[in-house]
Every structure is written in structure tokens, then in C-alpha cells.
DSSP file (Angstrom, degrees, kcal/mol; ACC not computed):
  #  RESIDUE AA STRUCTURE BP1 BP2  ACC     N-H-->O    O-->H-N    N-H-->O    O-->H-N    TCO  KAPPA ALPHA  PHI   PSI    X-CA   Y-CA   Z-CA
    1    1 A X              0   0    0      0, 0.0     2,-0.1     0, 0.0     0, 0.0   0.000 360.0 360.0 360.0 138.2   -1.4    1.7  -45.3
    2    2 A X        -     0   0    0      1,-0.1     2,-0.4     0, 0.0     0, 0.0  -0.422 360.0-116.2 -72.0 142.7   -0.7   -1.6  -43.5
    3    3 A X        -     0   0    0     -2,-0.1     2,-0.1     1,-0.1    -1,-0.1  -0.647  29.8-122.5 -79.1 131.8   -2.5   -2.3  -40.3
    4    4 A X        -     0   0    0     -2,-0.4     2,-0.3     1,-0.1    -1,-0.1  -0.445  25.7-109.7 -72.4 143.5   -0.2   -2.6  -37.2
    5    5 A X        -     0   0    0     -2,-0.1    -1,-0.1     1,-0.1     0, 0.0  -0.586  42.0-105.2 -71.5 133.9   -0.3   -5.7  -35.2
    6    6 A X        -     0   0    0     -2,-0.3    -1,-0.1     1,-0.1    -3,-0.0  -0.280  37.1-112.7 -58.7 142.8   -1.9   -5.1  -31.8
    7    7 A X     >  -     0   0    0      1,-0.1     4,-2.2    -3,-0.1     5,-0.2  -0.261  27.9-105.0 -68.2 165.2    0.5   -4.9  -28.9
    8    8 A X  H  > S+     0   0    0      1,-0.2     4,-2.0     2,-0.2     5,-0.1   0.897 122.3  53.5 -54.2 -43.9    0.5   -7.6  -26.2
    9    9 A X  H  > S+     0   0    0      1,-0.2     4,-2.3     2,-0.2    -1,-0.2   0.906 108.4  47.7 -63.5 -41.9   -1.2   -5.2  -23.9
   10   10 A X  H  > S+     0   0    0      2,-0.2     4,-2.8     1,-0.2    -1,-0.2   0.877 108.5  54.6 -65.0 -37.6   -4.0   -4.5  -26.3
   11   11 A X  H  X S+     0   0    0     -4,-2.2     4,-2.3     2,-0.2    -1,-0.2   0.902 109.3  48.8 -65.2 -37.3   -4.5   -8.1  -27.0
   12   12 A X  H  X S+     0   0    0     -4,-2.0     4,-2.4     2,-0.2    -2,-0.2   0.939 112.4  47.2 -67.6 -44.7   -5.0   -8.7  -23.2
   13   13 A X  H  X S+     0   0    0     -4,-2.3     4,-2.5     2,-0.2     5,-0.2   0.929 113.3  49.0 -61.3 -45.4   -7.4   -5.8  -22.9
   14   14 A X  H  X S+     0   0    0     -4,-2.8     4,-2.3     1,-0.2    -1,-0.2   0.903 113.2  46.1 -62.1 -40.2   -9.4   -7.0  -25.9
   15   15 A X  H  X S+     0   0    0     -4,-2.3     4,-2.7    -5,-0.2    -1,-0.2   0.871 110.0  55.1 -67.1 -36.7   -9.5  -10.5  -24.5
   16   16 A X  H  X S+     0   0    0     -4,-2.4     4,-2.2     2,-0.2    -2,-0.2   0.927 111.3  44.2 -60.5 -49.0  -10.5   -9.1  -21.1
   17   17 A X  H  X S+     0   0    0     -4,-2.5     4,-2.8     2,-0.2    53,-0.3   0.910 112.3  52.2 -63.2 -43.5  -13.5   -7.3  -22.7
   18   18 A X  H  X S+     0   0    0     -4,-2.3     4,-2.1     2,-0.2    -2,-0.2   0.931 109.1  50.8 -56.4 -47.8  -14.4  -10.4  -24.8
   19   19 A X  H  <>S+     0   0    0     -4,-2.7     5,-3.1     1,-0.2     4,-0.3   0.906 110.1  48.9 -57.3 -45.1  -14.4  -12.5  -21.6
   20   20 A X  H ><5S+     0   0    0     -4,-2.2     3,-1.3     1,-0.2    -2,-0.2   0.933 111.7  49.3 -61.3 -45.8  -16.7  -10.0  -19.9
   21   21 A X  H 3<5S+     0   0    0     -4,-2.8    -1,-0.2     1,-0.3    -2,-0.2   0.837 114.0  46.0 -59.3 -33.9  -19.1  -10.0  -22.9
   22   22 A X  T 3<5S-     0   0    0     -4,-2.1    -1,-0.3    -5,-0.2    -2,-0.2   0.399 110.9-122.8 -89.4   1.1  -19.1  -13.7  -22.9
   23   23 A X  T < 5 +     0   0    0     -3,-1.3     2,-1.1    -4,-0.3    -3,-0.2   0.882  55.9 157.7  53.8  41.8  -19.6  -13.9  -19.1
   24   24 A X    > < +     0   0    0     -5,-3.1     3,-2.4     1,-0.2     4,-0.3  -0.564  10.4 162.7 -95.0  67.1  -16.5  -16.0  -18.9
   25   25 A X  G >  S+     0   0    0     -2,-1.1     3,-1.6     1,-0.3     4,-0.2   0.780  70.6  68.6 -57.4 -27.8  -15.4  -15.4  -15.3
   26   26 A X  G 3  S+     0   0    0      1,-0.3     3,-0.4    -3,-0.2    -1,-0.3   0.628  87.7  68.7 -70.4 -11.6  -13.1  -18.5  -15.6
   27   27 A X  G X> S+     0   0    0     -3,-2.4     3,-1.5     1,-0.2     4,-0.7   0.649  73.9  90.3 -78.4 -14.7  -11.0  -16.4  -18.0
   28   28 A X  H X> S+     0   0    0     -3,-1.6     4,-2.6    -4,-0.3     3,-1.4   0.850  76.6  59.4 -56.4 -39.2   -9.8  -14.1  -15.3
   29   29 A X  H 34 S+     0   0    0     -3,-0.4    -1,-0.3     1,-0.3    -2,-0.1   0.798 106.4  49.4 -61.7 -24.0   -6.7  -16.1  -14.2
   30   30 A X  H <4 S+     0   0    0     -3,-1.5    -1,-0.3    -4,-0.2    -2,-0.2   0.630 121.2  36.1 -83.8 -12.0   -5.3  -15.7  -17.7
   31   31 A X  H << S+     0   0    0     -3,-1.4    90,-3.0    -4,-0.7     2,-0.3   0.670 114.4  40.3-114.8 -23.8   -6.0  -12.0  -17.7
   32   32 A X  E  < S-a  121   0A   0     -4,-2.6    90,-0.2    88,-0.3    -1,-0.2  -0.939  80.7-105.5-131.9 153.0   -5.4  -10.5  -14.3
   33   33 A X  E >   -     0   0A   0     88,-2.2     3,-1.8    -2,-0.3    17,-0.1  -0.326  34.3-111.0 -71.8 158.1   -2.7  -11.1  -11.6
   34   34 A X  E 3  S+     0   0A   0      1,-0.3    17,-2.4    16,-0.1    18,-0.3   0.829 119.9  41.6 -55.7 -34.6   -3.6  -13.1   -8.5
   35   35 A X  E 3  S+     0   0A   0     15,-0.2    -1,-0.3    16,-0.1    15,-0.2   0.016  83.9 163.8-103.9  24.8   -3.3   -9.8   -6.4
   36   36 A X  E <   -     0   0A   0     -3,-1.8    14,-3.5    13,-0.2     2,-0.5  -0.080  27.3-147.2 -46.7 140.7   -5.1   -7.5   -8.9
   37   37 A X  E     -aB 123  49A   0     85,-1.7    87,-2.5    12,-0.2     2,-0.4  -0.965  16.2-175.2-112.3 126.6   -6.2   -4.2   -7.4
   38   38 A X  E     -aB 124  48A   0     10,-2.7    10,-3.1    -2,-0.5     2,-0.4  -0.986   0.9-174.6-126.6 134.5   -9.4   -2.7   -8.8
   39   39 A X  E     +a  125   0A   0     85,-2.5    87,-2.9    -2,-0.4     8,-0.1  -0.972  58.1  29.7-127.9 142.8  -10.8    0.8   -7.9
   40   40 A X        +     0   0    0     -2,-0.4     2,-0.4     1,-0.3    88,-0.2   0.624  69.4 154.1  96.5  16.2  -14.0    2.6   -8.8
   41   41 A X    >   -     0   0    0      5,-0.3     3,-1.7    -3,-0.1    -1,-0.3  -0.618  47.1-116.6 -82.5 131.2  -16.4   -0.3   -9.3
   42   42 A X  T 3  S+     0   0    0     -2,-0.4     3,-0.1     1,-0.2    -1,-0.1  -0.398 101.1  20.4 -59.6 138.6  -20.1    0.3   -8.9
   43   43 A X  T 3  S+     0   0    0      1,-0.3     2,-0.4    54,-0.1    -1,-0.2   0.285  96.3 117.6  86.5 -12.4  -21.5   -1.8   -6.0
   44   44 A X    <   -     0   0    0     -3,-1.7     2,-1.3     1,-0.1    -1,-0.3  -0.721  64.7-137.2 -92.7 141.5  -18.0   -2.3   -4.5
   45   45 A X  S    S-     0   0    0     -2,-0.4     2,-0.2     2,-0.1    -3,-0.1  -0.694  73.9 -44.5 -95.0  79.7  -17.5   -1.0   -1.0
   46   46 A X  S    S-     0   0    0     -2,-1.3    -5,-0.3    -5,-0.2    -6,-0.2  -0.616 111.3  -2.7  94.1-156.6  -14.0    0.4   -1.6
   47   47 A X        -     0   0    0     -2,-0.2     2,-0.6    -8,-0.1    -8,-0.2  -0.341  61.9-133.0 -71.4 151.6  -11.2   -1.3   -3.5
   48   48 A X  E     -B   38   0A   0    -10,-3.1   -10,-2.7    -4,-0.1     2,-0.5  -0.949  26.3-162.9-102.4 123.1  -11.5   -4.8   -4.8
   49   49 A X  E     +B   37   0A   0     -2,-0.6     4,-0.5   -12,-0.2   -12,-0.2  -0.937  44.5   2.1-114.7 118.8   -8.4   -6.8   -3.9
   50   50 A X  S  > S-     0   0    0    -14,-3.5     4,-2.1    -2,-0.5   -15,-0.2   0.134  81.9 -83.4  95.4 154.3   -7.4  -10.1   -5.5
   51   51 A X  H  > S+     0   0    0    -17,-2.4     4,-2.7     1,-0.2     5,-0.2   0.851 122.9  56.1 -65.0 -35.6   -8.7  -12.2   -8.3
   52   52 A X  H  > S+     0   0    0    -18,-0.3     4,-2.1     2,-0.2    -1,-0.2   0.935 110.4  43.0 -63.2 -46.1  -11.3  -14.0   -6.1
   53   53 A X  H  > S+     0   0    0     -4,-0.5     4,-2.1     2,-0.2    -1,-0.2   0.898 115.2  50.9 -66.7 -37.8  -13.0  -10.8   -4.9
   54   54 A X  H  X S+     0   0    0     -4,-2.1     4,-2.6     2,-0.2    -2,-0.2   0.917 108.2  51.7 -65.3 -42.6  -12.8   -9.4   -8.5
   55   55 A X  H  X S+     0   0    0     -4,-2.7     4,-2.5     1,-0.2    -2,-0.2   0.888 107.9  52.9 -60.6 -41.2  -14.4  -12.6   -9.8
   56   56 A X  H  X S+     0   0    0     -4,-2.1     4,-2.7     2,-0.2     5,-0.2   0.927 109.2  49.4 -57.6 -46.6  -17.2  -12.2   -7.2
   57   57 A X  H  X S+     0   0    0     -4,-2.1     4,-2.9     1,-0.2     5,-0.2   0.956 111.0  49.4 -62.4 -47.0  -17.8   -8.7   -8.5
   58   58 A X  H  X S+     0   0    0     -4,-2.6     4,-3.0     1,-0.2     5,-0.3   0.938 111.3  50.0 -53.6 -49.1  -17.9  -10.0  -12.1
   59   59 A X  H  X S+     0   0    0     -4,-2.5     4,-1.6     1,-0.2    -1,-0.2   0.895 111.9  47.2 -57.7 -45.6  -20.4  -12.7  -11.1
   60   60 A X  H  X S+     0   0    0     -4,-2.7     4,-1.8     2,-0.2    -1,-0.2   0.925 113.9  47.0 -61.7 -47.4  -22.6  -10.3   -9.3
   61   61 A X  H  X S+     0   0    0     -4,-2.9     4,-2.3    -5,-0.2    -2,-0.2   0.942 113.9  45.9 -59.1 -51.1  -22.6   -7.8  -12.2
   62   62 A X  H  < S+     0   0    0     -4,-3.0    -1,-0.2    -5,-0.2     6,-0.2   0.777 108.9  56.7 -70.3 -24.5  -23.3  -10.3  -14.9
   63   63 A X  H  < S+     0   0    0     -4,-1.6     3,-0.4    -5,-0.3    -1,-0.2   0.891 113.3  40.1 -69.5 -39.9  -26.0  -11.9  -12.9
   64   64 A X  H  < S+     0   0    0     -4,-1.8    30,-1.6     1,-0.3    29,-1.1   0.802 127.8  33.0 -79.3 -29.8  -27.9   -8.6  -12.6
   65   65 A X    ><  +     0   0    0     -4,-2.3     3,-2.0    27,-0.2    -1,-0.3  -0.689  69.4 173.0-125.4  76.7  -27.1   -7.6  -16.2
   66   66 A X  T 3  S+     0   0    0     -3,-0.4    -1,-0.1    -2,-0.4    26,-0.1   0.704  80.1  49.2 -63.8 -20.4  -27.1  -10.8  -18.2
   67   67 A X  T 3  S+     0   0    0     24,-0.5    -1,-0.3    -3,-0.1    22,-0.1   0.108  79.3 154.1-102.4  23.2  -26.8   -9.0  -21.5
   68   68 A X    <   -     0   0    0     -3,-2.0     2,-0.4    -6,-0.2    22,-0.2  -0.208  17.9-179.7 -53.4 134.2  -24.0   -6.8  -20.4
   69   69 A X  E     -C   89   0A   0     20,-2.4    20,-2.8   -47,-0.1     2,-0.5  -0.989  16.2-163.5-146.1 130.8  -21.8   -5.7  -23.3
   70   70 A X  E     -C   88   0A   0     -2,-0.4     2,-0.5   -53,-0.3    18,-0.2  -0.967   4.5-164.8-117.9 127.9  -18.7   -3.5  -23.5
   71   71 A X  E     -C   87   0A   0     16,-2.5    16,-2.2    -2,-0.5     2,-0.3  -0.958  22.4-128.5-113.2 117.8  -17.5   -2.0  -26.8
   72   72 A X  E     +C   86   0A   0     -2,-0.5    14,-0.2    14,-0.2     3,-0.1  -0.500  32.1 170.7 -67.0 125.1  -14.0   -0.6  -26.9
   73   73 A X  E     +     0   0A   0     12,-2.9     2,-0.3     1,-0.4    13,-0.2   0.799  63.4   9.6-105.1 -44.7  -14.0    3.0  -28.3
   74   74 A X  E     -C   85   0A   0     11,-2.0    11,-2.6     2,-0.0    -1,-0.4  -0.989  59.4-170.9-144.5 147.9  -10.5    4.3  -27.7
   75   75 A X  E     +C   84   0A   0     -2,-0.3     2,-0.3     9,-0.2     9,-0.2  -0.999   8.5 169.4-145.0 132.7   -7.2    2.6  -26.6
   76   76 A X  E     -C   83   0A   0      7,-2.6     7,-3.0    -2,-0.4     2,-0.3  -0.990   6.9-174.3-140.4 148.0   -3.9    4.2  -25.6
   77   77 A X  E     +C   82   0A   0     -2,-0.3     2,-0.3     5,-0.2     5,-0.2  -0.999  13.5 178.4-143.6 149.1   -0.7    2.8  -24.0
   78   78 A X  E >   -C   81   0A   0      3,-2.9     3,-2.2    -2,-0.3     2,-0.2  -0.869  68.4 -51.2-147.2 110.7    2.6    4.0  -22.8
   79   79 A X  T 3  S-     0   0    0     -2,-0.3    -1,-0.1     1,-0.3    37,-0.0  -0.426 123.9 -14.2  61.6-127.4    4.9    1.5  -21.3
   80   80 A X  T 3  S+     0   0    0     -2,-0.2    36,-3.3    -3,-0.1     2,-0.4   0.420 120.2  92.1 -88.6   0.4    3.1   -0.6  -18.7
   81   81 A X  E <   -CD  78 115A   0     -3,-2.2    -3,-2.9    34,-0.2     2,-0.4  -0.833  52.5-176.4-102.8 134.6    0.1    1.8  -18.5
   82   82 A X  E     -CD  77 114A   0     32,-2.4    32,-3.3    -2,-0.4     2,-0.4  -0.974   9.8-161.9-127.8 138.7   -2.9    1.4  -20.7
   83   83 A X  E     +CD  76 113A   0     -7,-3.0    -7,-2.6    -2,-0.4     2,-0.4  -0.988  12.2 178.6-121.6 134.4   -6.0    3.6  -21.0
   84   84 A X  E     -CD  75 112A   0     28,-2.3    28,-2.4    -2,-0.4     2,-0.4  -0.999  11.4-165.5-137.4 134.7   -9.2    2.3  -22.5
   85   85 A X  E     +CD  74 111A   0    -11,-2.6   -12,-2.9    -2,-0.4   -11,-2.0  -0.963  21.9 165.4-118.4 137.6  -12.6    4.1  -23.0
   86   86 A X  E     -CD  72 110A   0     24,-2.4    24,-2.4    -2,-0.4     2,-0.5  -0.918  37.5-114.1-144.5 172.0  -15.6    2.0  -23.8
   87   87 A X  E     -CD  71 109A   0    -16,-2.2   -16,-2.5    -2,-0.3     2,-0.5  -0.944  27.7-158.0-109.7 131.0  -19.4    2.0  -24.0
   88   88 A X  E     +CD  70 108A   0     20,-2.9    20,-2.4    -2,-0.5     2,-0.3  -0.937  15.9 175.0-112.1 120.8  -21.2   -0.2  -21.6
   89   89 A X  E     +CD  69 107A   0    -20,-2.8   -20,-2.4    -2,-0.5     2,-0.3  -0.885  12.0 122.5-125.4 156.9  -24.7   -1.4  -22.4
   90   90 A X  E     - D   0 106A   0     16,-1.7    16,-2.3    -2,-0.3     2,-0.4  -0.957  48.7-104.9 169.4 176.1  -27.2   -3.8  -20.8
   91   91 A X  E     - D   0 105A   0     -2,-0.3     2,-1.6    14,-0.2   -24,-0.5  -0.993  27.1-133.0-126.5 123.1  -30.5   -4.5  -19.2
   92   92 A X        +     0   0    0     12,-2.3    11,-2.9    -2,-0.4    10,-1.1  -0.599  41.5 158.1 -79.7  90.9  -30.9   -4.9  -15.5
   93   93 A X        +     0   0    0     -2,-1.6     2,-0.3   -29,-1.1    -1,-0.2   0.694  61.0  28.6 -88.3 -20.8  -33.0   -8.1  -15.5
   94   94 A X  S    S-     0   0    0    -30,-1.6     8,-0.2    -3,-0.2     9,-0.1  -0.825 104.8 -62.0-134.0 170.6  -32.1   -9.2  -11.9
   95   95 A X        -     0   0    0     -2,-0.3     2,-0.4     6,-0.1     5,-0.2  -0.210  49.3-165.6 -52.5 143.2  -31.1   -7.7   -8.6
   96   96 A X  B >   -F   99   0B   0      3,-2.1     3,-1.4   -32,-0.1   -35,-0.1  -0.930  65.4 -26.3-141.4 110.7  -27.8   -5.9   -8.8
   97   97 A X  T 3  S-     0   0    0     -2,-0.4     3,-0.1     1,-0.3   -54,-0.1   0.921 128.5 -45.1  50.5  52.3  -25.9   -4.8   -5.7
   98   98 A X  T 3  S+     0   0    0      1,-0.2     2,-0.6     0, 0.0    -1,-0.3   0.600 111.6 125.3  66.3  14.1  -29.1   -4.7   -3.6
   99   99 A X  B <   -F   96   0B   0     -3,-1.4    -3,-2.1    -5,-0.1    -1,-0.2  -0.922  64.4-123.3 -97.2 119.9  -31.0   -2.8   -6.3
  100  100 A X        -     0   0    0     -2,-0.6    -6,-0.1    -5,-0.2    -8,-0.0  -0.267  40.8 -82.7 -59.7 148.8  -34.1   -4.7   -7.3
  101  101 A X        -     0   0    0      1,-0.2    -8,-0.2    -8,-0.1    -6,-0.1  -0.197  42.2-178.4 -52.4 138.4  -34.5   -5.6  -11.0
  102  102 A X        -     0   0    0    -10,-1.1    -9,-0.2    -8,-0.2    -1,-0.2   0.568  28.3-139.9-112.4 -18.4  -35.8   -2.8  -13.1
  103  103 A X        +     0   0    0    -11,-2.9     2,-0.3     1,-0.3   -10,-0.2   0.786  61.7 129.7  57.7  29.7  -36.0   -4.5  -16.5
  104  104 A X        -     0   0    0    -12,-0.5   -12,-2.3    33,-0.1    -1,-0.3  -0.860  52.5-132.9-113.4 149.3  -34.7   -1.2  -17.9
  105  105 A X  E     -D   91   0A   0     -2,-0.3     2,-0.3   -14,-0.3   -14,-0.2  -0.534  20.0-171.4 -96.6 163.8  -31.7   -0.8  -20.3
  106  106 A X  E     -D   90   0A   0    -16,-2.3   -16,-1.7    -2,-0.2     2,-0.3  -0.976  15.0-158.9-149.8 160.5  -28.9    1.7  -20.1
  107  107 A X  E     +D   89   0A   0     -2,-0.3     2,-0.3   -18,-0.2   -18,-0.2  -0.926  27.4 156.6-145.7 119.2  -25.9    2.9  -22.2
  108  108 A X  E     -D   88   0A   0    -20,-2.4   -20,-2.9    -2,-0.3     2,-0.3  -0.838  33.8-121.1-133.2 168.0  -23.0    4.6  -20.5
  109  109 A X  E     -D   87   0A   0     -2,-0.3    20,-1.8   -22,-0.2     2,-0.3  -0.859  24.9-172.8-111.6 155.7  -19.3    5.3  -21.1
  110  110 A X  E     -DE  86 128A   0    -24,-2.4   -24,-2.4    -2,-0.3     2,-0.4  -0.977  10.7-156.0-142.9 156.3  -16.4    4.3  -18.9
  111  111 A X  E     -DE  85 127A   0     16,-3.5    16,-2.5    -2,-0.3     2,-0.4  -0.999  12.1-174.1-134.9 133.8  -12.7    4.9  -18.8
  112  112 A X  E     -DE  84 126A   0    -28,-2.4   -28,-2.3    -2,-0.4     2,-0.5  -0.988  16.4-154.0-130.6 142.7  -10.1    2.7  -17.1
  113  113 A X  E     -DE  83 125A   0     12,-2.4    12,-2.5    -2,-0.4     2,-0.3  -0.970  23.2-166.8-108.1 123.7   -6.4    3.1  -16.5
  114  114 A X  E     -DE  82 124A   0    -32,-3.3   -32,-2.4    -2,-0.5     2,-0.5  -0.832  16.4-151.1-111.4 147.1   -4.7   -0.3  -16.3
  115  115 A X  E     -DE  81 123A   0      8,-2.1     7,-2.7    -2,-0.3     8,-1.3  -0.989  22.6-150.2-112.4 122.9   -1.2   -1.2  -15.1
  116  116 A X  E     + E   0 121A   0    -36,-3.3     2,-0.3    -2,-0.5     5,-0.2  -0.659  16.9 180.0 -97.1 148.6    0.1   -4.2  -16.8
  117  117 A X  E >  S- E   0 120A   0      3,-2.5     3,-1.0    -2,-0.3    -2,-0.0  -0.954  71.1 -12.6-149.1 125.4    2.5   -6.7  -15.3
  118  118 A X  T 3  S-     0   0    0     -2,-0.3     3,-0.1     1,-0.3    -1,-0.0   0.880 128.1 -54.8  48.7  45.4    3.8   -9.9  -17.0
  119  119 A X  T 3  S+     0   0    0      1,-0.2     2,-0.3     0, 0.0    -1,-0.3   0.817 121.1  99.5  60.7  32.9    1.2   -9.5  -19.8
  120  120 A X  E <  S- E   0 117A   0     -3,-1.0    -3,-2.5  -107,-0.0     2,-0.7  -0.927  83.7 -97.5-137.4 163.5   -1.7   -9.4  -17.2
  121  121 A X  E     +aE  32 116A   0    -90,-3.0   -88,-2.2    -2,-0.3    -5,-0.2  -0.768  40.2 169.4 -83.7 116.0   -3.8   -6.7  -15.6
  122  122 A X  E     +     0   0A   0     -7,-2.7   -85,-1.7    -2,-0.7     2,-0.3   0.671  67.3  14.8-100.0 -23.5   -2.3   -5.9  -12.2
  123  123 A X  E     -aE  37 115A   0     -8,-1.3    -8,-2.1   -87,-0.2     2,-0.4  -0.992  57.9-170.3-153.5 145.6   -4.3   -2.8  -11.5
  124  124 A X  E     -aE  38 114A   0    -87,-2.5   -85,-2.5    -2,-0.3     2,-0.6  -0.964   3.5-168.4-141.3 120.7   -7.4   -1.1  -12.9
  125  125 A X  E     -aE  39 113A   0    -12,-2.5   -12,-2.4    -2,-0.4     2,-0.4  -0.956  23.9-167.9-109.0 114.9   -8.6    2.3  -11.9
  126  126 A X  E     + E   0 112A   0    -87,-2.9     2,-0.4    -2,-0.6   -14,-0.2  -0.837  23.0 174.6-117.2 139.4  -12.1    2.8  -13.2
  127  127 A X  E     + E   0 111A   0    -16,-2.5   -16,-3.5    -2,-0.4     2,-0.3  -0.992  14.5 160.3-137.0 132.8  -14.5    5.6  -13.7
  128  128 A X  E     - E   0 110A   0     -2,-0.4     2,-2.1   -18,-0.3     3,-0.3  -0.920  53.5 -89.0-142.7 171.0  -17.9    5.3  -15.5
  129  129 A X     >  +     0   0    0    -20,-1.8     4,-1.9    -2,-0.3     5,-0.1  -0.479  54.7 159.6 -82.1  69.4  -21.1    7.2  -15.6
  130  130 A X  H  > S+     0   0    0     -2,-2.1     4,-2.7     1,-0.2    -1,-0.2   0.865  72.6  53.8 -61.1 -36.2  -22.7    5.5  -12.6
  131  131 A X  H  > S+     0   0    0     -3,-0.3     4,-2.6     1,-0.2    -1,-0.2   0.938 108.4  49.0 -66.0 -43.1  -25.2    8.3  -12.1
  132  132 A X  H  > S+     0   0    0      1,-0.2     4,-2.1     2,-0.2    -1,-0.2   0.873 111.2  50.6 -63.7 -32.8  -26.3    8.1  -15.7
  133  133 A X  H  X S+     0   0    0     -4,-1.9     4,-1.8     2,-0.2    -2,-0.2   0.929 111.4  47.4 -67.2 -44.5  -26.8    4.3  -15.4
  134  134 A X  H  <>S+     0   0    0     -4,-2.7     5,-2.3     1,-0.2     6,-1.4   0.866 112.8  49.8 -64.4 -35.4  -28.9    4.8  -12.2
  135  135 A X  H ><5S+     0   0    0     -4,-2.6     3,-0.9     4,-0.2    -1,-0.2   0.916 110.7  48.3 -68.4 -40.3  -31.0    7.4  -13.9
  136  136 A X  H 3<5S+     0   0    0     -4,-2.1    -2,-0.2     1,-0.3    -1,-0.2   0.793 110.3  53.0 -71.5 -25.4  -31.6    5.3  -17.0
  137  137 A X  T 3<5S-     0   0    0     -4,-1.8    -1,-0.3    -5,-0.1    -2,-0.2   0.550 115.9-117.4 -81.9  -7.7  -32.5    2.4  -14.7
  138  138 A X  T < 5S+     0   0    0     -3,-0.9    -3,-0.2    -4,-0.5    -2,-0.1   0.596  85.7 114.7  82.9  12.6  -35.0    4.6  -12.9
  139  139 A X  S   <S+     0   0    0     -5,-2.3     2,-0.4    -6,-0.2    -4,-0.2   0.856  78.4  35.6 -80.1 -37.7  -33.2    4.4   -9.5
  140  140 A X  S    S-     0   0    0     -6,-1.4    -2,-0.3    -9,-0.2    -1,-0.2  -0.952  91.1-116.7-117.7 134.5  -32.3    8.0   -9.4
  141  141 A X        -     0   0    0     -2,-0.4     2,-0.3    -3,-0.1    -6,-0.1  -0.463  27.9-124.9 -71.1 138.9  -34.5   10.8  -10.7
  142  142 A X              0   0    0     -7,-0.2    -1,-0.1    -2,-0.2   -10,-0.0  -0.600 360.0 360.0 -80.3 143.3  -33.1   12.8  -13.6
  143  143 A X              0   0    0     -2,-0.3    -1,-0.1     0, 0.0    -2,-0.0   0.371 360.0 360.0-115.0 360.0  -32.9   16.6  -13.1
């Protein structure tokens, strides 16, 4: 059976994950709208509004987890809405959102619902296993 060509939305999401894995914060303008809205990010005090604020979050995250890597597991789309599930791995080698470096590794899953606009990410609603990450980093005791 012939392989289908990835949709434009999927190409954007794949490039977005590639940029994160390569710590290419400068790629954000090609991937997200200027007024992007992001919800559910660890370390963020509420919603992240706009490309500048989102870029700061990326920089902070990648500074704390220099080997951060996201692997796409599942992808679905319907119209302008996209859902992606991935596995996020890394080692917290430096301070991360006021959490001192632990030098411990983690592996968690996350799910995001994106709203696409003009072949860019305009909105991202994100949920990941933050508790599992904090437990694996030794910040929160496992029960």
C-alpha cells in the first residue's frame, strides 16, 4: 500500500517537535502565530501568551533539560484541530523553574490539542504527566 503524503498540519507539528529536539527556539516564528496561546505548561504561571513568552518558556525548559527529546507516538487531525501524543525524555542537568538540578532522567507521555491557523500553531492545550516527571526527578516522593 502506498504511503500517504503527510498533511500540511502534520508537517508543521513534525517540524515543531524537531525544532524542540534541536533546541532551535529561533524556529518558533515559522511554526507558531505571533499571538499563540499555550495552556498547561509545567513551570508556567497560567497561560502563556504570545511568541515571545512561549520562546522564553522553551529557553528555560531546554536550559534545565539540555537533552530534552520528544518522540511523536500518535497523531490525529480534523479540520483545523490536531491532536498529538508523544513521549518526552530528558535529564534535568540544570535548574528548571526554580527546581535545583537533580541530574536525574525522566520519561513521560504528553498530549496536546492544537488549533492551526494559516499553517501555523495558533493554540496549544497541553497535558503531560508532570507528577510522574517530578517523581522520577526525586522532587516528589512516590507513593
